[in-house]
C-alpha positions as CSV (number, residue, x, y, z in Angstrom):
1,M,18.4,6.0,-21.3
2,N,14.3,6.0,-21.9
3,A,12.4,7.7,-19.8
4,R,9.3,6.9,-21.0
5,T,7.0,7.3,-17.8
6,E,4.8,3.7,-19.4
7,P,5.1,1.7,-22.0
8,S,4.5,2.0,-25.7
9,E,1.5,1.0,-27.4
10,G,2.6,-2.5,-27.6
11,E,2.6,-2.5,-24.2
12,T,-0.5,-2.0,-23.3
13,D,-3.4,-4.1,-21.1
14,A,-4.8,-6.7,-22.1
15,I,-6.9,-6.9,-19.8
16,A,-10.3,-5.9,-20.4
17,R,-10.8,-3.4,-17.8
18,P,-13.3,-3.3,-15.0
19,P,-16.9,-3.7,-15.3
20,L,-16.9,0.2,-13.0
21,V,-20.4,0.0,-10.9
22,R,-18.9,-3.5,-10.4
23,E,-15.9,-2.4,-8.6
24,L,-16.8,0.2,-6.8
25,L,-19.5,-1.8,-5.4
26,L,-17.0,-4.0,-4.6
27,V,-14.1,-1.4,-2.9
28,A,-16.8,0.5,-1.1
29,G,-18.5,-2.8,0.7
30,L,-14.8,-4.6,1.7
31,F,-14.4,-0.6,3.8
32,L,-17.6,-1.4,4.9
33,V,-16.5,-4.4,6.4
34,Y,-13.2,-3.7,7.2
35,K,-14.6,-0.6,9.4
36,F,-17.2,-2.6,10.5
37,G,-15.3,-5.2,12.4
38,R,-12.4,-2.7,13.3
39,Q,-15.0,-2.1,15.9
40,L,-15.2,-5.6,17.0
41,T,-12.7,-4.6,19.2
42,T,-13.4,-1.9,20.7
43,G,-14.0,-2.6,24.3
44,H,-10.6,-4.2,24.9
45,T,-9.3,-1.9,26.3
46,G,-7.1,-3.5,29.3
47,E,-6.2,-6.2,26.8
48,A,-4.9,-3.4,24.9
49,F,-2.5,-1.2,25.9
50,D,-1.3,-5.0,27.7
51,N,-0.4,-6.0,24.6
52,A,0.7,-2.2,24.6
53,Q,3.9,-3.0,27.2
54,R,4.7,-5.9,25.3
55,V,5.1,-4.6,22.2
56,W,7.3,-1.5,23.6
57,D,9.5,-4.3,26.2
58,L,10.2,-6.4,22.3
59,E,11.1,-3.3,20.7
60,R,13.4,-2.5,23.1
61,A,14.5,-6.0,23.6
62,V,15.4,-6.5,20.4
63,R,17.2,-2.9,20.7
64,L,15.8,-0.6,17.8
65,P,15.5,2.9,18.5
66,G,12.4,4.5,20.3
67,E,9.6,6.1,18.5
68,G,11.3,9.1,20.1
69,S,13.6,9.5,18.6
70,V,11.8,10.2,15.3
71,Q,9.2,12.1,17.4
72,N,12.0,14.7,18.9
73,L,12.5,16.0,14.9
74,L,8.6,17.2,14.6
75,L,8.6,18.2,18.0
76,H,11.5,21.2,16.3
77,G,8.7,23.7,14.9
78,D,5.5,23.5,15.2
79,T,4.9,24.1,11.9
80,L,6.6,21.1,10.8
81,V,4.1,18.9,13.2
82,H,1.1,20.4,12.1
83,I,1.7,18.9,8.3
84,A,3.1,15.8,10.4
85,N,-1.4,16.0,12.0
86,T,-2.1,16.9,8.4
87,Y,-0.4,14.1,6.7
88,Y,-1.5,11.4,8.7
89,A,-5.6,12.8,8.5
90,T,-5.0,13.5,5.2
91,I,-3.4,11.6,2.9
92,H,-4.2,8.2,3.6
93,F,-7.0,7.6,1.8
94,P,-6.6,9.5,-0.9
95,A,-3.7,8.7,-2.9
96,T,-5.0,5.5,-1.9
97,A,-8.1,6.6,-3.7
98,A,-6.1,7.9,-6.8
99,F,-3.3,5.3,-7.1
100,L,-6.0,2.6,-7.7
101,I,-8.6,4.7,-10.4
102,W,-4.8,5.9,-12.0
103,L,-4.2,2.0,-12.0
104,Y,-8.1,1.2,-13.9
105,L,-7.8,3.9,-15.9
106,R,-4.4,2.8,-18.0
107,R,-3.7,0.5,-16.5
108,P,-6.0,-2.2,-15.9
109,A,-4.1,-5.8,-15.4
110,H,-2.5,-4.2,-12.5
111,Y,-5.3,-2.1,-11.5
112,V,-6.5,-6.2,-11.0
113,W,-4.2,-7.2,-9.2
114,A,-2.8,-4.3,-7.1
115,R,-6.9,-4.2,-6.4
116,R,-6.5,-8.1,-4.7
117,V,-3.5,-7.1,-2.9
118,L,-5.2,-4.3,-0.8
119,A,-7.5,-6.2,-0.2
120,A,-5.4,-9.7,0.6
121,V,-2.9,-7.3,2.9
122,T,-6.3,-5.9,4.3
123,A,-8.5,-8.1,6.0
124,A,-5.7,-9.7,7.0
125,A,-4.9,-6.5,8.7
126,L,-8.3,-7.4,10.1
127,V,-8.0,-10.5,11.3
128,V,-4.5,-9.5,13.1
129,H,-6.4,-6.0,14.6
130,L,-8.9,-8.9,16.1
131,A,-7.1,-11.4,17.7
132,F,-4.3,-9.0,18.9
133,P,-5.8,-5.2,20.0
134,L,-2.9,-3.2,19.8
135,A,-3.0,0.9,22.3
136,P,-1.1,3.0,19.7
137,P,2.1,4.7,21.6
138,R,0.9,7.9,21.6
139,M,-1.5,6.4,25.1
140,L,0.8,4.5,26.8
141,A,2.8,5.8,29.3
142,A,6.3,4.1,29.5
143,A,7.3,5.6,25.9
144,G,6.6,9.4,27.2
145,L,5.5,10.0,23.9
146,V,3.2,13.7,22.7
147,D,-0.4,13.1,21.1
148,T,0.8,15.2,18.6
149,A,-2.4,15.8,16.8
150,K,-4.2,16.2,20.4
151,V,-1.8,18.9,21.3
152,Y,-1.2,20.8,17.8
153,G,-3.7,19.8,15.5
154,P,-5.4,18.7,13.2
155,S,-6.6,15.2,15.0
156,V,-9.1,12.6,13.2
157,Y,-9.6,10.4,16.8
158,G,-11.9,11.8,19.5
159,P,-11.7,10.1,23.9
160,P,-11.2,6.0,23.4
161,Q,-14.8,6.3,24.9
162,T,-16.6,8.4,23.0
163,D,-14.5,8.1,19.1
164,H,-18.1,5.5,17.6
165,L,-16.1,5.7,14.0
166,S,-12.8,4.4,14.3
167,N,-10.9,1.9,16.1
168,Q,-8.1,3.7,18.4
169,F,-6.6,0.1,19.7
170,A,-6.1,-2.0,16.4
171,A,-2.3,-0.3,15.6
172,M,-1.1,-3.3,14.2
173,P,-0.5,-3.6,11.5
174,S,0.2,-0.3,10.1
175,L,-2.0,-0.2,7.7
176,H,-1.2,4.1,6.9
177,F,2.7,2.2,5.6
178,G,1.1,-1.3,3.7
179,W,-0.8,0.9,1.8
180,A,1.9,3.6,1.1
181,L,4.5,0.9,0.5
182,M,1.4,-0.7,-2.0
183,V,0.9,2.7,-3.7
184,A,4.8,3.3,-4.1
185,I,5.8,-0.9,-5.9
186,G,1.9,-0.3,-7.9
187,L,3.9,2.2,-9.2
188,I,7.2,1.6,-10.1
189,V,5.7,-2.0,-12.0
190,A,3.1,-0.3,-13.3
191,T,5.4,2.7,-15.1
192,R,8.9,3.5,-16.7
193,S,10.2,6.4,-15.9
194,R,13.6,6.6,-14.5
195,W,12.9,8.8,-11.8
196,R,10.0,5.8,-11.1
197,W,12.0,4.9,-7.1
198,L,11.1,8.3,-5.9
199,W,8.0,7.2,-5.1
200,L,9.4,5.3,-2.1
201,L,9.1,8.0,-0.6
202,H,5.5,8.1,0.2
203,P,6.3,5.4,2.5
204,L,8.9,6.1,3.8
205,L,7.5,9.6,4.2
206,T,4.5,7.9,6.1
207,L,6.4,5.7,8.4
208,T,8.7,8.8,9.7
209,V,5.0,10.9,10.1
210,I,2.7,7.5,12.0
211,V,5.7,7.1,14.5
212,G,6.6,11.0,15.1
213,T,3.4,11.6,16.0
214,A,3.2,8.3,18.7
215,N,0.5,6.6,16.2
216,H,2.8,3.4,15.4
217,Y,5.0,1.6,17.0
218,W,8.0,1.2,14.6
219,L,7.3,-3.4,14.8
220,D,3.2,-2.0,13.1
221,A,5.6,-1.1,10.6
222,I,7.2,-3.9,9.9
223,V,4.2,-6.8,10.3
224,A,1.8,-4.5,7.5
225,A,5.5,-5.0,5.6
226,A,6.0,-8.1,6.0
227,M,1.7,-8.9,5.2
228,L,2.2,-7.5,2.5
229,G,5.4,-9.1,0.9
230,I,3.3,-12.3,1.4
231,A,0.8,-10.9,-0.3
232,L,3.0,-10.2,-3.0
233,A,4.2,-13.8,-3.4
234,V,1.2,-15.2,-3.4
235,I,-0.3,-13.3,-5.9
236,R,1.0,-11.9,-9.4
237,L,1.2,-9.7,-11.9
238,P,-1.0,-11.1,-13.8
239,R,1.2,-11.9,-17.5
240,R,0.7,-9.4,-20.2
241,T,-0.3,-11.4,-23.0
242,K,0.2,-10.4,-27.1
243,T,-2.4,-7.2,-27.7
244,A,-3.0,-6.8,-31.3
245,A,-0.7,-4.1,-31.4
246,E,2.1,-6.0,-31.0
247,P,4.1,-6.1,-34.4
248,S,3.2,-10.0,-35.9
249,L,6.9,-12.4,-35.6
250,P,8.8,-12.3,-38.3
251,T,7.6,-15.9,-40.0
252,A,9.7,-17.6,-42.2
253,A,7.2,-18.0,-45.3
254,P,8.6,-15.4,-47.5
255,A,12.2,-17.3,-47.0
256,D,10.1,-20.5,-47.6
257,A,8.7,-19.7,-50.7
258,D,11.6,-17.9,-52.6
259,A,12.8,-21.8,-51.5
260,E,10.7,-23.7,-53.5
261,K,10.4,-21.0,-57.0
262,N,14.4,-21.6,-57.2
263,V,13.7,-25.6,-57.4
264,L,11.0,-25.3,-58.9
265,V,12.9,-23.4,-61.9
266,G,15.8,-25.6,-61.1
267,A,13.6,-29.2,-62.2
268,G,12.2,-26.8,-65.8
269,R,15.5,-26.2,-66.7
C-alpha cells in the first residue's frame, strides 16, 4: 500500500497559484465583513434567549443526548476543562489559517476550492446569525450547564452587555465545527497518506470541546455540517489538467511507421 503523503510530481496542480497580495486582501476583507455583520444582532437579546429555549426543547423532543453528558466528562478535573477552554479559544482561527496557507503553497487548486467553500459557508452562517440570533447553552438557565470558560478560564468573552468585540448570540451554526470539518475534509482530499483519515479527529475533538464547554448545542454542529455538505456539493474541486510533468500517452506513430515501411518493401519486390 502506498503511504506517500502527497501526490507524485505528475499529480501536481496545474492551476496557477493566485496572487498572494490579492488573496490576503480578499481573506481579510471577508473576515471583516463577517465580524461586522455579526454585530448587527448583538441587541436582539430577548429573541436570542427565546430561540435558545426552542432549540433546547427541540433537541429533547428528538431525543438528542444532553450536552451536560459531555460537560460532565470535562469536569472530572480542572486541568482537562482548562485544556478544553484553551482549545476553544486558540485553535479555531490558527488551524484554519495554517490549512489555507499550506494549500496555497502546496496545492493551489485545492486552495481555491477550499477558500470558496469556506467563504460560502461563512456567508451562509452570517445570514443565519442575522435571521436566528441564538444564546449559547451556557447562558440558558434551563440547560443547567456551567460556563466553563468563566469558571475555569481562559475565556474569550466578556459580559454580553459590554463585549463589543464579539457577538455571543451567534451560536447557530457553529463555525468552530464547520471550519474544523472543512479542514479535515480538505486535507484528506489533498493528501495521499494512509493516515490522512486521522484528520477527522480535529472536528471530532472540536465538537467535544464546543459542546462540553457549553458554547454550542448539538444542533449548531448539525446545521454547520449540513451547510458544509451543500457547499461541497455545489462548489466542486477543479479537475486537474495534464501538466508538462505528466508522461504523454503512447501513440501509434511507431507502429504505423513500421507498417508503412513493410508495405513499401513488399511493393519493391
